[in-house]
C-alpha positions as CSV (number, residue, x, y, z in Angstrom):
1,Q,-57.7,2.3,5.9
2,V,-56.8,-0.8,4.3
3,Q,-54.2,-3.1,5.7
4,L,-52.7,-6.5,5.0
5,V,-51.0,-8.2,8.1
6,E,-48.7,-10.8,7.4
7,S,-47.8,-13.9,9.6
8,G,-46.4,-17.6,9.6
9,G,-43.8,-16.4,8.3
10,G,-40.3,-18.3,10.3
11,W,-37.1,-20.7,9.6
12,V,-37.8,-24.4,8.6
13,Q,-35.2,-26.9,7.0
14,P,-35.6,-28.0,3.4
15,G,-38.6,-31.0,3.5
16,G,-40.3,-29.0,5.9
17,S,-44.0,-26.5,5.8
18,L,-45.8,-22.8,6.6
19,R,-48.7,-21.7,6.4
20,L,-48.9,-17.8,6.1
21,A,-51.7,-15.7,6.6
22,C,-52.7,-12.2,5.3
23,A,-55.3,-10.6,7.7
24,A,-57.1,-7.7,5.3
25,S,-59.4,-4.7,6.8
26,G,-60.6,-1.5,5.1
27,L,-61.6,-3.4,1.7
28,T,-64.5,-5.4,0.1
29,F,-62.6,-8.2,0.4
30,N,-64.8,-9.7,-2.0
31,N,-64.1,-7.8,-5.0
32,Y,-60.5,-7.9,-4.3
33,A,-58.0,-11.1,-6.5
34,M,-55.3,-11.9,-3.9
35,T,-51.8,-12.8,-4.4
36,W,-48.5,-13.8,-2.3
37,Y,-45.8,-12.6,-4.1
38,R,-42.3,-13.1,-3.1
39,Q,-38.7,-11.2,-3.3
40,A,-35.2,-13.3,-2.3
41,P,-32.1,-10.4,-1.7
42,G,-30.8,-9.4,-5.4
43,K,-33.9,-10.3,-6.8
44,D,-37.1,-9.2,-7.7
45,R,-40.4,-9.5,-6.7
46,E,-42.3,-12.6,-8.6
47,L,-45.8,-13.6,-8.1
48,V,-45.9,-16.5,-6.5
49,A,-50.1,-17.8,-6.2
50,E,-52.7,-15.7,-7.4
51,I,-56.8,-16.4,-6.4
52,N,-59.8,-15.1,-8.0
53,I,-62.1,-16.9,-9.5
54,Y,-59.6,-18.3,-10.4
55,V,-55.9,-20.0,-9.3
56,R,-52.6,-19.5,-10.8
57,Y,-49.3,-20.6,-9.1
58,A,-45.2,-19.8,-10.4
59,E,-44.2,-22.7,-12.3
60,S,-41.4,-23.2,-8.8
61,V,-44.1,-24.1,-6.3
62,K,-46.6,-25.3,-8.3
63,G,-47.5,-28.8,-6.2
64,R,-45.7,-27.7,-4.1
65,F,-48.1,-24.8,-2.0
66,T,-51.7,-24.7,-1.7
67,I,-53.7,-20.8,-2.1
68,S,-56.6,-20.4,-0.3
69,R,-59.1,-17.4,0.7
70,D,-61.8,-17.0,3.5
71,N,-64.1,-14.5,2.3
72,A,-65.7,-14.8,5.8
73,K,-62.2,-13.9,7.5
74,K,-61.4,-11.1,5.0
75,A,-58.5,-13.6,4.7
76,V,-55.9,-15.1,2.1
77,Y,-53.4,-18.4,2.9
78,L,-50.8,-19.7,1.5
79,Q,-49.8,-23.5,2.4
80,M,-46.0,-24.3,1.2
81,N,-45.4,-27.9,1.3
82,N,-41.9,-29.2,0.6
83,L,-39.7,-26.4,1.0
84,K,-36.6,-25.5,-0.2
85,L,-33.1,-23.4,0.2
86,E,-34.3,-21.3,-2.9
87,D,-37.9,-20.5,-1.0
88,T,-36.2,-17.8,1.1
89,A,-37.5,-15.0,0.8
90,V,-39.8,-12.0,2.0
91,Y,-43.7,-13.0,1.6
92,Y,-45.9,-10.6,0.7
93,C,-49.9,-10.6,0.1
94,H,-51.1,-8.3,-2.2
95,A,-54.8,-7.0,-2.8
96,A,-56.4,-5.9,-6.8
97,H,-59.7,-4.9,-6.7
98,I,-61.2,-7.3,-10.0
99,A,-61.9,-3.9,-11.5
100,T,-60.5,0.1,-10.9
101,R,-57.1,-2.5,-10.6
102,L,-56.4,0.1,-6.7
103,D,-53.6,-2.4,-5.0
104,W,-52.8,-2.7,-1.6
105,W,-49.4,-4.3,0.1
106,G,-48.4,-5.4,3.2
107,Q,-45.0,-5.2,5.1
108,G,-43.8,-8.6,4.2
109,T,-43.2,-12.1,6.3
110,Q,-39.8,-13.2,6.4
111,V,-39.2,-17.4,5.1
112,T,-35.9,-18.7,5.6
113,V,-35.8,-22.5,4.3
114,S,-32.1,-23.6,5.7
115,S,-30.3,-26.7,7.3
């Protein structure tokens, strides 16, 4: 059974930092592109950052967020610096097989940026 479990969310003031982690189990992690998405209240879910053999970011987080992965630990991380009010959202971990595109979602972790 595939599981993606996010952690590291919470409350932070503007300008602060958080580090999200997603622990995967039940899949051959190296074969998956890993992506962080987020969904703010009343808005569509949007891609934040993806890591495969390449890395890409949403324009709104470039220079502030860094995605990384540890294949040995089957984990993907999102370091979020200089957080802004508009970064408030539920952040989801997503895994997609690089060949079949079969995919899974985590349950999400809340990030709240407020003063």
